[in-house]
N, C-alpha and C positions, 0 to 999 in steps of 0.2 A: 546525706544532706542534700545532694543534688536532686534527689527524688522529690523533695518538698517544693523545689522551684517549679515543678510541673503544675502544682496547684496554685502557685503565686502568679504564674504567667497570665492566665485569663483575667486576673484582677489588676493587671498593670495600669490600665487606664484609671481605675478607681484610686489606686495607690498614687499615681502621678497627680491626680486632682487633689488628693488630700495633702500630698507633699508640697504642692504649689501653694495651697492655702496656708500650710504650716510655715513655709518660707516667708510669705508676706508678713505673717504675724511676728515671726522672729526678727525680720529686718526692722519692723516697727519698734521692737524692743531695743534694738541697737541704736536707733535714732535718738531716743529719749535722753541718754546722758550727754550726747553730743550737743543737743539743743540746750541742755542745762548749762554746759560749759560756755556755749556761745552767749547765752543770756547774761551769765555772771561777768564774763570778760568784756563783752562788746555792747550789749543792750543796756544793762544797768548803768554803766557810766554815762550813757546819753540821757538818763533821767526822763525817758519817754514812757509814760504810762501806757499809751496806745501800743507801742512796740512790745512792752512786757505782756500786755493782755493778748496781743496777737500770737506771740510765740508760746505763751501759756496755753492758748487755745489749740495751737498746733500740737503741743505735748499731750493735751487731752485726747485729740483725735488719734494720735499715734498709740496712746494707751488703750483706747477703745478698740482700734483695729487689731492691736496685739492680742487683747483679751478675746475678741470674737474669733480671730483667726485660729488661735490655739484651741479654743473650745470646739469650734466646728471641725478642725483637723483631728482632734482627739476622738471625737464622736465617729468620724469617718474611719479612723484607724481601728477603733474598737469593732465597728461593724464589718470592716474588711477582714480583720483577724478572725472574727467569729465565723464568717462565711467560709474562709479558707479552712479553718479547723473543722467546721461541719462536714465539708467534703472529704477531708483527710480521715475523719473518724468514720464516716460512712463507708469509704473505700477500704479502710483498714478492717472494719467489721466484716464487710463482704469478702475480703481476702481471707480472713480467718476462717470463715465458714466454708471456703473452698480449699483450704489447706488439706493436704493428704493427712491421714492419721499419723504417718511416719513423721511428717513435718511438725504436726502438733506435738508429738512426743518430744521432738528435738527442742522446740521453743519452750515447751511446758505450758500448761494451761494458766498457772498463776502469772507467768511472765507475759502471756498474751493479754490477760486481764489488766496487768500493770501498764502495758504499752497502750491499751485502748483507753485507759483512764488517766493515770499520772503523766505519761509521756505526751499524750495529746494536749493535756493542760499546760505542760511546760512549753510545748511548741506554740500554743496559743499566746502565752505570755511573751515569748520571744518575738513573735510576729507583731504583736501590739506594741511592744517596747521599741522595736526598730523603727516603726512608723511614727511613734510619738516623740522619741528622743533621737532617733538615728539621723534626722535632718536638723532638728533644732540645735542639738549640742554642737555638732561640727560648725554650723553657721555662726553660733554665738562665739565659739572658740576662734575660728579663723576671722570672722567679721570683727570680733573684739580686738584681735591682734592688728588687723589692717587699720582700724580706726585709731587705735592707740599709737600706731606708727605715725599717723598724720598729726596727732596731738603732741606726743612726746617720744621721738625716736630713741633717745637715750634711755629713758625709763622702760620702754618696750624691750630693748635689748637686755636690760637687767632682769626683767620678768621672764623673758624667753629662756634664760640660762637654766631655769628650774624645770623646763618642760621635757628635754631629752631623757633625763633619768627616770622621769615619771612614765614616759612611753615604754621604756625598756621593762620597768617593773610590771606594768599592766600587761604587756605582751607575754612575759614569762608566766605570770599568775594565771592568765586566761588559758594558755596552752596546757598547763598542768591541770587546770580546773576541769577541762573536758574529760580527761581520763578519770579523775576522781568522781565526777558526777556519773559517769558510765558505771563505775564500780558501785556507787550508791544505789543506782537503779537495780543492779543485780541483788543487792542486799534486800531491797524492798520487795523484789520478786520472791525471795525466800520467806520474807515475813508474810506476804500474801498467801503463799502456799501453806504455811503453818496455820494461818487463820482459817483458810478454806478447809483444811483437813479437820480442824477442831470443830468447826460449825457442822460439817457433814457427819462427824462422829460424836456429836455432843451426848447422845443418849448412851452410847457405849461408855464414854468417859464417865458419865454420872453413875452408870450401873456398876462400873468397876472401881468407883471411888478414886479416880485418877485426876481429879480436878487440880490438885496441888502440883502433880507431876506436869500436867499440861501448862499450868501457869509458869512453871520454871522453864519449860521448853520455849514458851512464847517470850519470856523475859530474855532468854538467851539470844534469840533472833532479833528481838526488839533493841536490845543493847548493842548488838552487832550493827544494826541499821543506823542507830543513833551515833555510834562511833564513826561510821563511814560519813554520815552527814556532817558531824562535827569536824572531821578532817577536811572535807570539801569546803565547808564554811570558813574554817580557820585559814585555809589557803587563800580564799577570795578576800578574807578580811585584811590580809596584809596590805593590799593595794590602797585602801582608804586612808589608814594612818600615814602611810608613806606619802600619799598625795598631799595630805594636810601638812605634813612636816615640810616638804619641799616648797609648797605654795606659800606657807606662812613665812618661811625663810625668805622667799622671793618678795613677799609683801613687805616684810621688814626692810629689806634692801631698797625697795622702791620708795618707801616712806622716807628713809634716811637720805637717799639721793635726791628725792623730790624736794625735801626741806632745804638742802644745800642749794639747789637750783633756783628755788623761789627767793631764797635769801640773797643769791647772787644776782637776781634780777633777770635771769635768762629764761624763766618760765612764769606762768600766771597761776593765780589761786584757782580759777575756774577749771583750768586744764588739769590741775592736780586732783581736784574733787571728781571731775569726770573720769580721770584715769583710775582713781580708786574704785569708782563704780564699775568701770569696765573690768578692772581686776577681779572684782567680786563676781561679775558675769562669767568671766573666763574660768574662775575657780569652780563655780557651779556647773559650767559646761564640762569641765574635766571630771568632776564627780559624777555627772550624768553619764559620761562616756564609760567611767568605771562601772556604773550600774549596768550599762548595756553589755559590757564584757562579761559581767557576772551572770546575767540572765542568758546571754548567748552561749556561755559555757554549758549551762544546764540545758538550755534548749537544743543546742547542737548535739549533745549526748543523746537526748530523747529523740530528736529527729533521725539520728543514725539508727537507733533501735527500731523506730517505725519503718524506716526505709528498708531495713533488713527483712521485714515481713512483707512489705509491698513488693519488693524485688525478688522474693522467693520464687524460684521457677515452678511452673506447673508440673507436678510429678505425674499426675493422672492424664497423660497425653493420649489423645485418641489416635489409635493406629489405623492403617489402611484396612479396608474390609477383609476379613479372613473367615470364610465359611467352610465348614466341613460337615458332611452328612454323617452324623454319629448314630442316628437312630434313637437318640435320647433327647428329652427336653432340656435337662441339665446334665452336664458331664464334667468330671474332673479327670485330667489326663496327666498322670505322673507329677502331681503338684507338690512342690516343696517350698518351704517358707521359713524365714527367721526374721525376728523383729529388728535385731541390731547387727545382722551380718555374722553373728556368732553361732551358737548351737541352734539347730533347727527346731522350730516349734511344730512343723508339719513335715513329714517325710514320705515322699512318693505316694500320694493319695490318688487313687483312681477309682471311679465308680460312675454309673449312669442311672438317671432317674427319668421315667417317662411322665408325660403330662398327666396331672391328676393324681399321681401317686404320692405316697407319704414316705419321707425319709426320717428315720430316728437316729439320733447320735447320742451315745451314752459313754460314760467313762468317768474316771476320777477328776477332781478339781485340777486344772492346769494341764489337762491332757491334750488340748487343742480344739475342743468343740467350738468355742466362740471364734477362734482364729479361722477355722474353716468357713464359718458363716461370713466373717469379715472379708475374706477373699472373694466370696460369691457376690457380695455387695460392692466390691472393689473399693473398700476402705483402705486396703493395701493391695499391692500387686505381688503376684507370686514370684519367687526368685527363679523358679524353673517350672516348666509344665504349662498347661493351658486350662483355663476355665471357660466353658462354653454354655450358652443358652440358645436353644434351637439351632445348634450348630455354629453360631456366631461367637467368635472370641470376644469376651466381654470388654476387652481393651479396645475393640474397634467400634463399640457402641457408645454414643454420647451419654454422659453420666445421668443427665436428666431423664433420658429415655430408659436407661437401664434401671435406675432406682425407682422410677415411676411404676414399675411392674411389681414392686414388692409391698407387702404389708408386714410390718415388723413389730414385735413386742419383746423387748429385752427385760431381763429380770429386774434391773435397777434403772429403768427408764424414768423420765421425769414427768411430773404433773404440774401444769401451770396454775397459777392463782386465778382461776376463771371457772366458768360453769362446767358441768359435766358435758354438756353439748359441745362447747368450744374445745374441750380437751379431746373429745372424740373426733370432731371435724378437723381440728388442727390446721386451719387455714386452707383446707382443700375444698373443692366444689362437691360437697356431699349434702344431700337434702335430708329432710326429716326421716324419710323412709330408710335411708342408708344408716342413719344414726340408730334408729330403733332396731334395725336388723343386726347391726354390730353388737349392740347391748344384749339382744336376745341370744345371739350365737355365743357370746362370751359368758352367758349365764349371769349377766349383771342387771337385767331388767327388774328382777324381783326386789333387790335392795335399793336400786335407784328410784323406783316408783314410791318407795317409802320415805325418801328424803324430802325435806321441805323444798317445794318447788320442782321436784322430780328432776328431769334432765337439765333444768335451769338452776339447780342447786349449785351454789358456789363452793368450789374446793379451795383449800389453802395451798400455798406453795409446797410442792413435794407430796401433796395429798395427805397431810398429817391429821386431817379431821375424818379420815376413813381408815378402816383396818387394812392390814397388809394384803389380805385376800381380795378385798373390795378394790384396792388400788390396782392389783394385778389384773382384775377383770375389766377395769376401765381401760387399761393399756391394751389388753387383747381386743376390746371393742374398737379401739382406734385402728388396730391392724386389720380388722375384719370389715369395717364400715365401707371401704372403697372397693370391696369385692376384688382383691388383688389376684394377679395371675400366680404369684408365688407368696405363700404365707410362711413367715419365719417366727417361731416361738422359741426364744433362747432362754430356757429355764424360767419361763414366764408364768408357770403354774405351780411353782414350788411352794407357795403359800396357800394353795387350794387343798381342801380335803379330797380324799380319793373319790367320793361320790360326785362332787362338783366337777372334778377333773375328768371323770368318765363322761359326764353329760356334755362337757365342753367338746371333748374329742368326737362324740357322737354327732353333735350339732355341726361340727366342721365337716365331717364325712357326708352328712345328709344335705346340708345347705350350700356347701362350697365344694361340690364334687369335681368341678373343673379346675379347682385351685390345687396347685402342687404345693405340698406342705413339708416343711422341714422343722423338726422338733429336736432341740437339744435339751436333754434332761438328765437328772440324777436318778430318777425313779424309773424302774423297768415298766411299771404300770402305765406310764405316760407314752411309751413308745412301742409296747409289745405288739400292737396291731398294725404297725407300719409295714409297708410293702418291702422296705429295705432298711435294715438296721446296721449301723457301723459302730463297732466297739473300738474306742480310741484309748490308747495308753502311751504316754510319753511321746505324743506327736505322730504315732504310727497307727494304722488300722490293723488291729490284731484279730479282728473278726468282722465278717460281713455276710449278711443273709437275713432270712426271716427269723422270727422268734424261735420257732421250732428247730430250724437248722442250727441256730446258735446254741440252743440248749443242748443239742446233740454234739456239736463239733467245737464249740468255743468254751474252754474252761474258764476264762475270765468273765464271760457273760453269765455262765451258769453260776459262778460264785456270787456275782452281784445279785442275780435273781433269787437265789436261795437264801442269801443273807437278808434280803428285804421282805420276801413274802413266803419263804419256806416252800412247802410242797405245793401250795395252791397255785403259785405263779409258775412253778416248774412244770406243773401238769397242764398248764394252759387255762386254768380257771380264772376267776375274778371278774370284776365288772368291766365292761367295755362299752 
C-alpha cells in the first residue's frame, strides 16, 4: 500500500485544492439546518417578512455553494484518481515487461493480467472514493456533532451513545475484509487463467469435442470465485444493517427525549427539527464512512497486489565487466540450470561457436533445446557456469544491448492484428528494403505478394487468416529484417515443407553469411548442414559435432536420422 503513495505524492497540490473546495461545499451543507432552526425559533416570531426573505436568500446561497463545491470537487477527484491510476497502470505494465521469466512464472501470467486490469480498477475506485467522501463524510459527522452540541447538548449525548459500537463493528469488518478481498483476487486469477487456456486452445477443444468438459471446468472456477466474492460481500454487508439498527435506536431515543424536553419547555421546536436534520446528515455520513471502508478494503487488497509487482527486485542485474578471450563468438562454459531449483533442465553444457557459423540443436520434446536458447537471451540466468558473447559474460551486458543483437523466431510466437509490414517491422527502425529482404529470405514474398494489398494486407490477431506455414514465414521475416548478428530459429520451420525449409536455409547461408545462426529443430534435415550440432537428451548434451561425425559416433542422433529419412539422410543426401 505504501508504494501507491509514491504516485499520490506528486498530486498532493491538486488533491489539496479539491479537498478545500469539498470542505467549503460541505460546510455550506451544515449551515442550512442551523439557519432553518434560527428562522423558526427567532425570525418567524418577529413576523418580519424582510428578515425571512433575507435568511431564505442566505439559505439559497449556501445551497448553491454546496452544490457547486461538491460538483467541482467531485470532478477534480475523478480527474486526479484517473491520472494517478494512469501512471500506476503505465509503470505496472512497464514493470511486467521487465520482469525476469522466473518472476513471471512465479506471479503467473493470468495473475499479472488481473493486477493490470481488475486491481488497477479497484485502486482507482478507492482513490476516487477517498477524495469524494473521505473529507465530506468526516466533516458532516464531526461538524454535525459540534453543531448539535450547540443546539441540544442532552440530545447530542443520547445520539453519541450509538456511535462507539458502530466504530467497533466497522473496524473489525474492514480488517477482515482486506483478507477476504485478497483471497477473492486469487480466485479471479484462477478464473482468468482458465479462460486464457480455453481461448488459446479453442480449436483443440472443438476438435476433441471437449466443449462440455471445459464448460464444467469453467463453472468450477467461476462458482469458486463467486463463493469468494459472496463471502467477502457478506462480511462487508454486516456493517450496514448494524449501523442502521444502532442509528435508528438512537433516533428513536432522540425523538422520545426531544418530545419530553419540548413538552417541559426546556427546548424549542426549531431546534428539534434542525436536530433531526442533523441526525439524518450524521446518519448519511456514517453510511458513507461505511462505504469508504468497504471500497478501501477491496482497494487496499488490490493495491498490495500491485505493490508486490512494482517492488519486485530486478533479478537481471548487470554485473561488472567480465571479459575472457575464448576464441569463440558464442560460448557456454559448464552451464547448468533448473527452473524451480529442483531437477536440472540443463546439465554442464559446454560448447563454442565462431562468428558466422551455424549451430543446430536437436532432441526430443522437453530435452532442453528452448531452455538453452533462453539462457543465451538471458531470459533466465544460469545456476552455474557462464554464457559469453565475444568473450563478455552476458550478465555484464545491458539487456537492451544484448537483445538488440538477436533476431528471433519462436515456434509459437505471436502475430499482431495489423499489416504484414507492421508485423515484420515490429516497432523497429526498419525500412522498406529491410522488410522486403526479410520476406524474401524467409520465402514469404511469393504468398505475401498474392495477398490483397501485398505487405499492407491486414492480418488478424494470432494470424488466423493465414496458414500455419505462412504464419511461420512471417515470423522468420521479422527475425531476418533487421540483419541481426545472431539469428535464432526455435523450431520455427516445423510447419514448412522440406523444399521450402531447404530454400530458407540456403537463403540464410547466402544472404546472411555474417550472421551466427542457432537452429533448434525436431527434424534432422533442418540442422544437418550446421557447423556444429548438439544432440540433447534430458538436459544433457549426449552428442556434439557435425552431421557426419554424429552419424558415426552418436547412436541417439543416428537413430533420429534413420527414423526420419532412412538411408537418404544417413548417407548425407537430401536437399540442402
